[in-house]
Residue, then its C-alpha position, 0 to 999 in steps of 0.5 A: m500500500n502506498l504511504f500517502t494519498i494525493d488529492g489530484t484536484r488540489c495538487t499543483r505538482c510543485g514538487a515541495c514534498v519531493d524536495e523536503c522529504p528527509a528520506r528522499i522517498i517521494a518522486l514526481a515523474d513529470r508535471q502531469s503525474l502525481p507524486e508517488t512513493v519510490p520503490g521500497g520507500e515504505e520501509l524508509c519512511i520515518s513518519c515525520g510529516h514533512c510532506v504533509a506540512v510543506c504542501p501549500h494546498g493540503a493535497l497530501s495525507l500520510h495514511a498515518m497522518p491525515v492532513e486534517d489532523c495537522t494544525l494549520i499555521t496561520e501566523r507569521t513565524d519569520d519575524p527576526a525581531f520577535a524571535e530575538r526578543f523571545l529568546r533573549s528574554r528567557r531566564s533561568i528561574r531560581s526563586y519560586k512561589k510555594q503554589s503548586v501548578d495544576k496538572p493540566t497546565i504541566e501536561r500542556l507544557i509537556d505536550i509542547a515540549r514533546h514536539a521537539p525534534s529527535g534523530h530519525n523522528s524516533q521520539p524516544l522520550e517518556w516523561l516523569v513528573v515529580y509533583d509532590q513538593d516534599k518529594t522534590r525536596d527529598l530528591a534535592g537532599l539525595v543530590v546533596e548526599w551525592m555531593r558530600a561523597v564527591l567532595r570527600d573523594f574528589p575535593e578539587q573537582a567538587k570545589a571547582v563547581h562549588m559543591d562545598l558551598i551548596i552543601a553548606g547552604w543546604e545545612m543552613g536551609i538553602d536549597a541550591v540544587l532544586r531551588g525549592a521549586p514545587h515540581l521536577v520534570l524529567c525525560h527518560a528513555p532506554k539507556d542504550n537509545m542513541m537518539a535519546r540524549p540529544a532529544g532530551t536536551i532539545a526537549i528540555a530546552y523547548l519546555e523552558l522556552a514554552a514555560p513563560s507562555l503559561g505563566l511558569g518559570s523553569c531551570c535546567s537541573g544539571f546537578f540532579d542530572a549528574a547525580l542521577g547517573f552516578y548515585p544509585p540511591l537517587a536513581e532508586a528514589v526516582g524510580l525510572p523504568q527498568g533499563h531507562a536513564g534520565f536524559g534531561s530535567a528541569i525544575l518548574g513552578y510559578p516565578r516569585h519575581r518578574y524580569h524586566r530587562m535582557p542582560r548582556r552576553n559576551p560577543a559571539k566568537i565566530t570563525w569563518k572558513 
């Protein structure tokens, strides 16, 4: 069976679907013919939906992805000034209100983040939300336990990333690990999945970028990610499925403060060749 159907009354034979197919499995013989799958193409399709998305007239439907199921883009997305303001105004939030975020809002945020690209459109990630605030704090405490072990065994490396100060702060009631955030969002996948690590990094970036649109703040939790991979008590407390590993996480909640300016950053170092 062919991978897709073409509405011949809409198709203009423009060839956009041919050009944009990542696997190059769509062919257009001539301006009188309709696009068709190349021999053996069914086995190479990654169901990315590029062919459906790029057709200007809605003429093409994948059998697994009808054009009617794909949201039409109606607003402009090519305004560089808007893109610059949007990206530069993102801040890592480290001060949170104690108020919990309702679960439907977190689900909506993850629903946005799941659209992040992944290698071969493998979509390898699953999501775990630590929703209970006490549980989130318990996990932060386990990260501090790991830091104490690192400080004992590798003091120079630990001090280079200020683990000694974080431990001291924790003992004074200051959480510099998960920042007192009410929730923690973690993406995970089978540990041997080669696509998972970059997919997780990009998905968490999507989550952070989308959070302000829902009135939320977030911050990547790098210390938590490191401890999860090296400290079995933390991994046991998190309880990922057998054979899975974490590939990115972020704390989440309502920001205590609002940012009003975009701070400067160092100029880009560019080499042209």
